[in-house]
PDBQT receptor file of N, H, CA, C and O in Angstrom, charges set to zero:
ATOM      1  N   UNK A   1      45.940 156.548  55.283  1.00  0.00    +0.000 N 
ATOM      2  CA  UNK A   1      45.203 154.667  54.942  1.00  0.00    +0.000 C 
ATOM      3  C   UNK A   1      45.156 154.136  56.283  1.00  0.00    +0.000 C 
ATOM      4  O   UNK A   1      46.052 154.468  57.058  1.00  0.00    +0.000 OA
ATOM      5  N   UNK A   2      43.987 153.142  56.774  1.00  0.00    +0.000 N 
ATOM      6  H   UNK A   2      43.259 152.871  56.144  1.00  0.00    +0.000 HD
ATOM      7  CA  UNK A   2      44.008 152.877  58.358  1.00  0.00    +0.000 C 
ATOM      8  C   UNK A   2      43.696 151.818  58.211  1.00  0.00    +0.000 C 
ATOM      9  O   UNK A   2      42.929 151.341  57.375  1.00  0.00    +0.000 OA
ATOM     10  N   UNK A   3      44.712 150.969  59.646  1.00  0.00    +0.000 N 
ATOM     11  H   UNK A   3      45.335 151.356  60.325  1.00  0.00    +0.000 HD
ATOM     12  CA  UNK A   3      45.403 149.344  59.730  1.00  0.00    +0.000 C 
ATOM     13  C   UNK A   3      43.984 148.216  58.829  1.00  0.00    +0.000 C 
ATOM     14  O   UNK A   3      44.249 147.058  58.506  1.00  0.00    +0.000 OA
ATOM     15  N   UNK A   4      42.611 148.829  58.569  1.00  0.00    +0.000 N 
ATOM     16  H   UNK A   4      42.396 149.770  58.832  1.00  0.00    +0.000 HD
ATOM     17  CA  UNK A   4      41.532 148.402  58.247  1.00  0.00    +0.000 C 
ATOM     18  C   UNK A   4      41.333 148.212  56.776  1.00  0.00    +0.000 C 
ATOM     19  O   UNK A   4      40.711 147.294  56.241  1.00  0.00    +0.000 OA
ATOM     20  N   UNK A   5      41.771 148.920  56.366  1.00  0.00    +0.000 N 
ATOM     21  H   UNK A   5      42.276 149.666  56.801  1.00  0.00    +0.000 HD
ATOM     22  CA  UNK A   5      41.811 149.048  54.858  1.00  0.00    +0.000 C 
ATOM     23  C   UNK A   5      43.196 148.397  53.898  1.00  0.00    +0.000 C 
ATOM     24  O   UNK A   5      43.415 147.930  52.780  1.00  0.00    +0.000 OA
ATOM     25  N   UNK A   6      43.990 148.763  55.305  1.00  0.00    +0.000 N 
ATOM     26  H   UNK A   6      43.812 149.143  56.213  1.00  0.00    +0.000 HD
ATOM     27  CA  UNK A   6      45.801 147.938  54.314  1.00  0.00    +0.000 C 
ATOM     28  C   UNK A   6      45.245 146.504  54.451  1.00  0.00    +0.000 C 
ATOM     29  O   UNK A   6      45.665 145.767  53.559  1.00  0.00    +0.000 OA
ATOM     30  N   UNK A   7      44.471 145.958  55.269  1.00  0.00    +0.000 N 
ATOM     31  H   UNK A   7      44.129 146.557  55.993  1.00  0.00    +0.000 HD
ATOM     32  CA  UNK A   7      44.364 143.936  55.470  1.00  0.00    +0.000 C 
ATOM     33  C   UNK A   7      43.055 143.739  54.418  1.00  0.00    +0.000 C 
ATOM     34  O   UNK A   7      42.399 142.701  54.335  1.00  0.00    +0.000 OA
ATOM     35  N   UNK A   8      42.795 145.124  53.536  1.00  0.00    +0.000 N 
ATOM     36  H   UNK A   8      43.328 145.967  53.603  1.00  0.00    +0.000 HD
ATOM     37  CA  UNK A   8      42.219 144.753  52.635  1.00  0.00    +0.000 C 
ATOM     38  C   UNK A   8      42.853 144.284  51.567  1.00  0.00    +0.000 C 
ATOM     39  O   UNK A   8      42.294 143.846  50.562  1.00  0.00    +0.000 OA
ATOM     40  N   UNK A   9      43.742 144.341  51.704  1.00  0.00    +0.000 N 
ATOM     41  H   UNK A   9      44.196 144.697  52.520  1.00  0.00    +0.000 HD
ATOM     42  CA  UNK A   9      44.659 144.539  49.921  1.00  0.00    +0.000 C 
ATOM     43  C   UNK A   9      45.089 142.391  50.246  1.00  0.00    +0.000 C 
ATOM     44  O   UNK A   9      45.503 141.633  51.123  1.00  0.00    +0.000 OA
ATOM     45  N   UNK A  10      44.752 142.385  49.262  1.00  0.00    +0.000 N 
ATOM     46  H   UNK A  10      44.415 143.001  48.549  1.00  0.00    +0.000 HD
ATOM     47  CA  UNK A  10      45.213 140.942  48.505  1.00  0.00    +0.000 C 
ATOM     48  C   UNK A  10      46.007 139.932  49.135  1.00  0.00    +0.000 C 
ATOM     49  O   UNK A  10      45.859 138.753  49.456  1.00  0.00    +0.000 OA
ATOM     50  N   UNK A  11      47.704 141.594  49.258  1.00  0.00    +0.000 N 
ATOM     51  H   UNK A  11      47.824 142.552  48.997  1.00  0.00    +0.000 HD
ATOM     52  CA  UNK A  11      48.987 140.689  49.278  1.00  0.00    +0.000 C 
ATOM     53  C   UNK A  11      49.206 140.744  50.890  1.00  0.00    +0.000 C 
ATOM     54  O   UNK A  11      49.389 139.823  51.686  1.00  0.00    +0.000 OA
ATOM     55  N   UNK A  12      49.110 142.382  51.122  1.00  0.00    +0.000 N 
ATOM     56  H   UNK A  12      48.962 143.130  50.475  1.00  0.00    +0.000 HD
ATOM     57  CA  UNK A  12      48.895 142.191  52.960  1.00  0.00    +0.000 C 
ATOM     58  C   UNK A  12      48.220 140.579  53.655  1.00  0.00    +0.000 C 
ATOM     59  O   UNK A  12      48.590 139.493  54.102  1.00  0.00    +0.000 OA
ATOM     60  N   UNK A  13      47.414 141.110  53.451  1.00  0.00    +0.000 N 
ATOM     61  H   UNK A  13      47.113 141.991  53.087  1.00  0.00    +0.000 HD
ATOM     62  CA  UNK A  13      46.481 139.929  53.457  1.00  0.00    +0.000 C 
ATOM     63  C   UNK A  13      46.951 138.322  54.187  1.00  0.00    +0.000 C 
ATOM     64  O   UNK A  13      46.859 137.787  55.291  1.00  0.00    +0.000 OA
ATOM     65  N   UNK A  14      47.708 137.839  52.286  1.00  0.00    +0.000 N 
ATOM     66  H   UNK A  14      47.783 138.275  51.389  1.00  0.00    +0.000 HD
ATOM     67  CA  UNK A  14      47.908 136.823  52.201  1.00  0.00    +0.000 C 
ATOM     68  C   UNK A  14      49.411 137.269  53.512  1.00  0.00    +0.000 C 
ATOM     69  O   UNK A  14      49.151 137.018  54.689  1.00  0.00    +0.000 OA
ATOM     70  N   UNK A  15      50.482 137.732  53.274  1.00  0.00    +0.000 N 
ATOM     71  H   UNK A  15      50.693 137.936  52.319  1.00  0.00    +0.000 HD
ATOM     72  CA  UNK A  15      51.065 138.049  54.323  1.00  0.00    +0.000 C 
ATOM     73  C   UNK A  15      50.829 137.877  55.547  1.00  0.00    +0.000 C 
ATOM     74  O   UNK A  15      51.544 137.061  56.130  1.00  0.00    +0.000 OA
ATOM     75  N   UNK A  16      49.650 138.658  56.395  1.00  0.00    +0.000 N 
ATOM     76  H   UNK A  16      49.070 139.320  55.921  1.00  0.00    +0.000 HD
ATOM     77  CA  UNK A  16      49.296 138.187  57.721  1.00  0.00    +0.000 C 
ATOM     78  C   UNK A  16      49.029 137.058  57.824  1.00  0.00    +0.000 C 
ATOM     79  O   UNK A  16      49.587 136.435  58.728  1.00  0.00    +0.000 OA
ATOM     80  N   UNK A  17      48.084 136.369  56.950  1.00  0.00    +0.000 N 
ATOM     81  H   UNK A  17      47.631 136.875  56.216  1.00  0.00    +0.000 HD
ATOM     82  CA  UNK A  17      48.061 134.773  57.731  1.00  0.00    +0.000 C 
ATOM     83  C   UNK A  17      49.397 134.412  57.147  1.00  0.00    +0.000 C 
ATOM     84  O   UNK A  17      49.929 134.851  58.166  1.00  0.00    +0.000 OA
ATOM     85  N   UNK A  18      50.159 134.114  56.614  1.00  0.00    +0.000 N 
ATOM     86  H   UNK A  18      49.728 133.758  55.786  1.00  0.00    +0.000 HD
ATOM     87  CA  UNK A  18      51.590 133.169  56.764  1.00  0.00    +0.000 C 
ATOM     88  C   UNK A  18      52.215 133.533  58.385  1.00  0.00    +0.000 C 
ATOM     89  O   UNK A  18      52.484 132.734  59.283  1.00  0.00    +0.000 OA
ATOM     90  N   UNK A  19      52.317 134.869  58.378  1.00  0.00    +0.000 N 
ATOM     91  H   UNK A  19      52.099 135.518  57.649  1.00  0.00    +0.000 HD
ATOM     92  CA  UNK A  19      52.971 135.483  59.548  1.00  0.00    +0.000 C 
ATOM     93  C   UNK A  19      52.342 134.998  60.777  1.00  0.00    +0.000 C 
ATOM     94  O   UNK A  19      52.787 134.495  61.809  1.00  0.00    +0.000 OA
ATOM     95  N   UNK A  20      51.451 135.228  60.454  1.00  0.00    +0.000 N 
ATOM     96  H   UNK A  20      51.090 135.636  59.616  1.00  0.00    +0.000 HD
ATOM     97  CA  UNK A  20      50.588 135.035  62.000  1.00  0.00    +0.000 C 
ATOM     98  C   UNK A  20      50.699 133.846  63.143  1.00  0.00    +0.000 C 
ATOM     99  O   UNK A  20      50.759 134.011  64.362  1.00  0.00    +0.000 OA
ATOM    100  N   UNK A  21      50.709 132.699  62.465  1.00  0.00    +0.000 N 
ATOM    101  H   UNK A  21      50.660 132.565  61.476  1.00  0.00    +0.000 HD
ATOM    102  CA  UNK A  21      50.718 130.987  63.032  1.00  0.00    +0.000 C 
ATOM    103  C   UNK A  21      52.613 131.314  62.981  1.00  0.00    +0.000 C 
ATOM    104  O   UNK A  21      53.223 131.420  64.045  1.00  0.00    +0.000 OA
ATOM    105  N   UNK A  22      53.113 131.401  62.052  1.00  0.00    +0.000 N 
ATOM    106  H   UNK A  22      52.618 131.315  61.188  1.00  0.00    +0.000 HD
ATOM    107  CA  UNK A  22      55.129 131.906  62.779  1.00  0.00    +0.000 C 
ATOM    108  C   UNK A  22      55.184 132.631  63.806  1.00  0.00    +0.000 C 
ATOM    109  O   UNK A  22      56.085 132.374  64.604  1.00  0.00    +0.000 OA
ATOM    110  N   UNK A  23      54.301 133.693  64.092  1.00  0.00    +0.000 N 
ATOM    111  H   UNK A  23      53.569 133.903  63.444  1.00  0.00    +0.000 HD
ATOM    112  CA  UNK A  23      54.783 134.074  64.996  1.00  0.00    +0.000 C 
ATOM    113  C   UNK A  23      53.888 133.323  66.608  1.00  0.00    +0.000 C 
ATOM    114  O   UNK A  23      54.147 133.563  67.788  1.00  0.00    +0.000 OA
ATOM    115  N   UNK A  24      53.229 132.749  66.246  1.00  0.00    +0.000 N 
ATOM    116  H   UNK A  24      53.018 132.553  65.288  1.00  0.00    +0.000 HD
ATOM    117  CA  UNK A  24      52.318 131.998  68.101  1.00  0.00    +0.000 C 
ATOM    118  C   UNK A  24      53.345 131.335  67.541  1.00  0.00    +0.000 C 
ATOM    119  O   UNK A  24      53.019 131.593  66.382  1.00  0.00    +0.000 OA
ATOM    120  N   UNK A  25      54.314 130.694  67.420  1.00  0.00    +0.000 N 
ATOM    121  H   UNK A  25      54.579 130.485  68.361  1.00  0.00    +0.000 HD
ATOM    122  CA  UNK A  25      55.226 129.335  66.711  1.00  0.00    +0.000 C 
ATOM    123  C   UNK A  25      56.098 129.380  68.086  1.00  0.00    +0.000 C 
ATOM    124  O   UNK A  25      56.316 128.597  69.010  1.00  0.00    +0.000 OA
ATOM    125  N   UNK A  26      56.560 130.968  67.670  1.00  0.00    +0.000 N 
ATOM    126  H   UNK A  26      56.383 131.604  66.919  1.00  0.00    +0.000 HD
ATOM    127  CA  UNK A  26      57.522 131.272  67.853  1.00  0.00    +0.000 C 
ATOM    128  C   UNK A  26      57.866 131.442  69.167  1.00  0.00    +0.000 C 
ATOM    129  O   UNK A  26      58.733 130.926  69.872  1.00  0.00    +0.000 OA
ATOM    130  N   UNK A  27      56.439 132.827  69.491  1.00  0.00    +0.000 N 
ATOM    131  H   UNK A  27      55.735 133.246  68.918  1.00  0.00    +0.000 HD
ATOM    132  CA  UNK A  27      56.010 132.940  70.730  1.00  0.00    +0.000 C 
ATOM    133  C   UNK A  27      55.882 132.578  72.011  1.00  0.00    +0.000 C 
ATOM    134  O   UNK A  27      56.151 133.079  73.103  1.00  0.00    +0.000 OA
ATOM    135  N   UNK A  28      55.203 131.161  71.446  1.00  0.00    +0.000 N 
ATOM    136  H   UNK A  28      54.985 130.754  70.559  1.00  0.00    +0.000 HD
ATOM    137  CA  UNK A  28      54.804 130.129  72.723  1.00  0.00    +0.000 C 
ATOM    138  C   UNK A  28      55.406 129.249  72.421  1.00  0.00    +0.000 C 
ATOM    139  O   UNK A  28      54.717 128.232  72.485  1.00  0.00    +0.000 OA
ATOM    140  N   UNK A  29      57.421 128.875  71.766  1.00  0.00    +0.000 N 
ATOM    141  H   UNK A  29      57.981 129.702  71.714  1.00  0.00    +0.000 HD
ATOM    142  CA  UNK A  29      57.990 127.277  71.837  1.00  0.00    +0.000 C 
ATOM    143  C   UNK A  29      58.348 127.321  73.398  1.00  0.00    +0.000 C 
ATOM    144  O   UNK A  29      58.979 128.065  74.147  1.00  0.00    +0.000 OA
ATOM    145  N   UNK A  30      57.961 126.695  73.448  1.00  0.00    +0.000 N 
ATOM    146  H   UNK A  30      57.448 126.091  72.839  1.00  0.00    +0.000 HD
ATOM    147  CA  UNK A  30      58.864 126.471  75.353  1.00  0.00    +0.000 C 
ATOM    148  C   UNK A  30      60.232 126.346  75.406  1.00  0.00    +0.000 C 
ATOM    149  O   UNK A  30      60.787 126.144  76.485  1.00  0.00    +0.000 OA
ATOM    150  N   UNK A  31      60.923 126.451  74.247  1.00  0.00    +0.000 N 
ATOM    151  H   UNK A  31      60.472 126.616  73.369  1.00  0.00    +0.000 HD
ATOM    152  CA  UNK A  31      62.499 127.274  74.994  1.00  0.00    +0.000 C 
ATOM    153  C   UNK A  31      62.151 129.101  75.121  1.00  0.00    +0.000 C 
ATOM    154  O   UNK A  31      62.853 129.900  75.742  1.00  0.00    +0.000 OA
ATOM    155  N   UNK A  32      61.750 129.204  74.875  1.00  0.00    +0.000 N 
ATOM    156  H   UNK A  32      61.179 128.556  74.371  1.00  0.00    +0.000 HD
ATOM    157  CA  UNK A  32      61.150 130.479  74.619  1.00  0.00    +0.000 C 
ATOM    158  C   UNK A  32      60.530 130.616  76.148  1.00  0.00    +0.000 C 
ATOM    159  O   UNK A  32      60.953 131.083  77.205  1.00  0.00    +0.000 OA
ATOM    160  N   UNK A  33      59.743 130.197  75.872  1.00  0.00    +0.000 N 
ATOM    161  H   UNK A  33      59.399 129.818  75.013  1.00  0.00    +0.000 HD
ATOM    162  CA  UNK A  33      59.029 130.123  77.648  1.00  0.00    +0.000 C 
ATOM    163  C   UNK A  33      60.532 130.419  78.802  1.00  0.00    +0.000 C 
ATOM    164  O   UNK A  33      61.194 131.388  79.174  1.00  0.00    +0.000 OA
ATOM    165  N   UNK A  34      60.523 129.715  78.908  1.00  0.00    +0.000 N 
ATOM    166  H   UNK A  34      59.985 128.928  78.605  1.00  0.00    +0.000 HD
ATOM    167  CA  UNK A  34      62.456 128.936  79.259  1.00  0.00    +0.000 C 
ATOM    168  C   UNK A  34      63.387 129.773  79.906  1.00  0.00    +0.000 C 
ATOM    169  O   UNK A  34      63.913 129.836  81.017  1.00  0.00    +0.000 OA
ATOM    170  N   UNK A  35      63.425 130.575  78.534  1.00  0.00    +0.000 N 
ATOM    171  H   UNK A  35      62.998 130.524  77.631  1.00  0.00    +0.000 HD
ATOM    172  CA  UNK A  35      64.467 132.209  78.528  1.00  0.00    +0.000 C 
ATOM    173  C   UNK A  35      63.516 133.234  79.210  1.00  0.00    +0.000 C 
ATOM    174  O   UNK A  35      63.602 133.633  80.372  1.00  0.00    +0.000 OA
ATOM    175  N   UNK A  36      62.531 133.612  78.216  1.00  0.00    +0.000 N 
ATOM    176  H   UNK A  36      62.461 133.288  77.272  1.00  0.00    +0.000 HD
ATOM    177  CA  UNK A  36      61.947 134.812  79.301  1.00  0.00    +0.000 C 
ATOM    178  C   UNK A  36      61.789 134.275  80.930  1.00  0.00    +0.000 C 
ATOM    179  O   UNK A  36      61.625 135.053  81.870  1.00  0.00    +0.000 OA
ATOM    180  N   UNK A  37      61.853 133.159  81.028  1.00  0.00    +0.000 N 
ATOM    181  H   UNK A  37      61.986 132.528  80.264  1.00  0.00    +0.000 HD
ATOM    182  CA  UNK A  37      61.505 132.950  82.552  1.00  0.00    +0.000 C 
ATOM    183  C   UNK A  37      62.723 133.333  83.790  1.00  0.00    +0.000 C 
ATOM    184  O   UNK A  37      62.651 133.716  84.958  1.00  0.00    +0.000 OA
ATOM    185  N   UNK A  38      64.370 132.854  82.411  1.00  0.00    +0.000 N 
ATOM    186  H   UNK A  38      64.428 132.543  81.463  1.00  0.00    +0.000 HD
ATOM    187  CA  UNK A  38      65.652 132.727  83.131  1.00  0.00    +0.000 C 
ATOM    188  C   UNK A  38      65.730 131.547  83.867  1.00  0.00    +0.000 C 
ATOM    189  O   UNK A  38      66.255 131.449  84.977  1.00  0.00    +0.000 OA
ATOM    190  N   UNK A  39      64.997 130.308  82.989  1.00  0.00    +0.000 N 
ATOM    191  H   UNK A  39      64.571 130.387  82.088  1.00  0.00    +0.000 HD
ATOM    192  CA  UNK A  39      66.019 129.332  83.519  1.00  0.00    +0.000 C 
ATOM    193  C   UNK A  39      66.357 129.109  82.131  1.00  0.00    +0.000 C 
ATOM    194  O   UNK A  39      67.311 128.487  82.598  1.00  0.00    +0.000 OA
ATOM    195  N   UNK A  40      66.438 129.055  81.447  1.00  0.00    +0.000 N 
ATOM    196  H   UNK A  40      65.663 129.560  81.067  1.00  0.00    +0.000 HD
ATOM    197  CA  UNK A  40      67.725 129.438  80.375  1.00  0.00    +0.000 C 
ATOM    198  C   UNK A  40      68.309 130.356  80.238  1.00  0.00    +0.000 C 
ATOM    199  O   UNK A  40      67.734 131.408  80.518  1.00  0.00    +0.000 OA
ATOM    200  N   UNK A  41      70.124 130.431  79.608  1.00  0.00    +0.000 N 
ATOM    201  H   UNK A  41      70.591 129.577  79.381  1.00  0.00    +0.000 HD
ATOM    202  CA  UNK A  41      70.884 130.992  79.414  1.00  0.00    +0.000 C 
ATOM    203  C   UNK A  41      70.997 131.605  77.790  1.00  0.00    +0.000 C 
ATOM    204  O   UNK A  41      70.497 130.663  77.175  1.00  0.00    +0.000 OA
ATOM    205  N   UNK A  42      71.289 132.425  76.962  1.00  0.00    +0.000 N 
ATOM    206  H   UNK A  42      71.695 133.191  77.462  1.00  0.00    +0.000 HD
ATOM    207  CA  UNK A  42      70.980 132.762  75.476  1.00  0.00    +0.000 C 
ATOM    208  C   UNK A  42      72.604 132.078  74.980  1.00  0.00    +0.000 C 
ATOM    209  O   UNK A  42      72.788 131.534  73.891  1.00  0.00    +0.000 OA
ATOM    210  N   UNK A  43      73.463 132.221  75.842  1.00  0.00    +0.000 N 
ATOM    211  H   UNK A  43      73.313 132.663  76.726  1.00  0.00    +0.000 HD
ATOM    212  CA  UNK A  43      74.424 131.162  75.777  1.00  0.00    +0.000 C 
ATOM    213  C   UNK A  43      73.839 129.154  75.776  1.00  0.00    +0.000 C 
ATOM    214  O   UNK A  43      74.240 128.450  74.849  1.00  0.00    +0.000 OA
ATOM    215  N   UNK A  44      73.121 128.666  76.655  1.00  0.00    +0.000 N 
ATOM    216  H   UNK A  44      72.795 129.238  77.408  1.00  0.00    +0.000 HD
ATOM    217  CA  UNK A  44      72.290 127.364  76.125  1.00  0.00    +0.000 C 
ATOM    218  C   UNK A  44      71.382 127.180  75.247  1.00  0.00    +0.000 C 
ATOM    219  O   UNK A  44      71.140 126.023  74.900  1.00  0.00    +0.000 OA
ATOM    220  N   UNK A  45      70.473 128.565  74.527  1.00  0.00    +0.000 N 
ATOM    221  H   UNK A  45      70.670 129.504  74.808  1.00  0.00    +0.000 HD
ATOM    222  CA  UNK A  45      69.923 128.270  73.413  1.00  0.00    +0.000 C 
ATOM    223  C   UNK A  45      70.844 127.924  72.832  1.00  0.00    +0.000 C 
ATOM    224  O   UNK A  45      70.804 126.739  72.500  1.00  0.00    +0.000 OA
ATOM    225  N   UNK A  46      71.761 128.506  72.530  1.00  0.00    +0.000 N 
ATOM    226  H   UNK A  46      71.794 129.468  72.801  1.00  0.00    +0.000 HD
ATOM    227  CA  UNK A  46      73.043 128.472  70.794  1.00  0.00    +0.000 C 
ATOM    228  C   UNK A  46      72.938 127.316  70.362  1.00  0.00    +0.000 C 
ATOM    229  O   UNK A  46      73.028 126.859  69.223  1.00  0.00    +0.000 OA
ATOM    230  N   UNK A  47      72.646 126.645  71.800  1.00  0.00    +0.000 N 
ATOM    231  H   UNK A  47      72.572 127.016  72.726  1.00  0.00    +0.000 HD
ATOM    232  CA  UNK A  47      72.549 125.417  71.346  1.00  0.00    +0.000 C 
ATOM    233  C   UNK A  47      72.322 124.445  70.884  1.00  0.00    +0.000 C 
ATOM    234  O   UNK A  47      73.043 123.470  70.667  1.00  0.00    +0.000 OA
ATOM    235  N   UNK A  48      70.435 124.788  70.534  1.00  0.00    +0.000 N 
ATOM    236  H   UNK A  48      69.850 125.579  70.710  1.00  0.00    +0.000 HD
ATOM    237  CA  UNK A  48      69.138 124.329  70.402  1.00  0.00    +0.000 C 
ATOM    238  C   UNK A  48      69.352 124.201  68.862  1.00  0.00    +0.000 C 
ATOM    239  O   UNK A  48      70.465 124.656  68.598  1.00  0.00    +0.000 OA
ATOM    240  N   UNK A  49      68.623 123.693  67.591  1.00  0.00    +0.000 N 
ATOM    241  H   UNK A  49      67.719 123.323  67.805  1.00  0.00    +0.000 HD
ATOM    242  CA  UNK A  49      67.432 123.722  66.821  1.00  0.00    +0.000 C 
ATOM    243  C   UNK A  49      66.487 123.278  66.519  1.00  0.00    +0.000 C 
ATOM    244  O   UNK A  49      65.994 122.172  66.294  1.00  0.00    +0.000 OA
ATOM    245  N   UNK A  50      66.244 124.279  66.527  1.00  0.00    +0.000 N 
ATOM    246  H   UNK A  50      66.645 125.177  66.710  1.00  0.00    +0.000 HD
ATOM    247  CA  UNK A  50      64.536 124.732  66.565  1.00  0.00    +0.000 C 
ATOM    248  C   UNK A  50      63.821 124.495  65.320  1.00  0.00    +0.000 C 
ATOM    249  O   UNK A  50      63.750 125.291  64.384  1.00  0.00    +0.000 OA
ATOM    250  N   UNK A  51      63.142 122.998  65.399  1.00  0.00    +0.000 N 
ATOM    251  H   UNK A  51      63.200 122.351  66.159  1.00  0.00    +0.000 HD
ATOM    252  CA  UNK A  51      62.215 122.656  64.150  1.00  0.00    +0.000 C 
ATOM    253  C   UNK A  51      61.302 123.836  64.333  1.00  0.00    +0.000 C 
ATOM    254  O   UNK A  51      60.986 124.495  65.324  1.00  0.00    +0.000 OA
ATOM    255  N   UNK A  52      60.809 123.922  62.380  1.00  0.00    +0.000 N 
ATOM    256  H   UNK A  52      61.067 123.387  61.576  1.00  0.00    +0.000 HD
ATOM    257  CA  UNK A  52      59.780 125.312  62.381  1.00  0.00    +0.000 C 
ATOM    258  C   UNK A  52      58.711 124.097  61.659  1.00  0.00    +0.000 C 
ATOM    259  O   UNK A  52      57.567 124.403  61.323  1.00  0.00    +0.000 OA
TER     260      UNK A  52
C-alpha cells in the first residue's frame, strides 16, 4: 500500500487535514524558533503557557 493510496482513505485524510495546521502552529510558534536558535532554554520555556 503506497502513501498516496493511504491518503485516499477518508479517516486518514481527515486525520491529516486536522494534524497539518496543528503541526505548522507548533513548528512555527515564535517560542520554538527562539528555542531552536538557542535564545531560550527549556527551563525558560517551561514557564510559558502556549495558547492553541
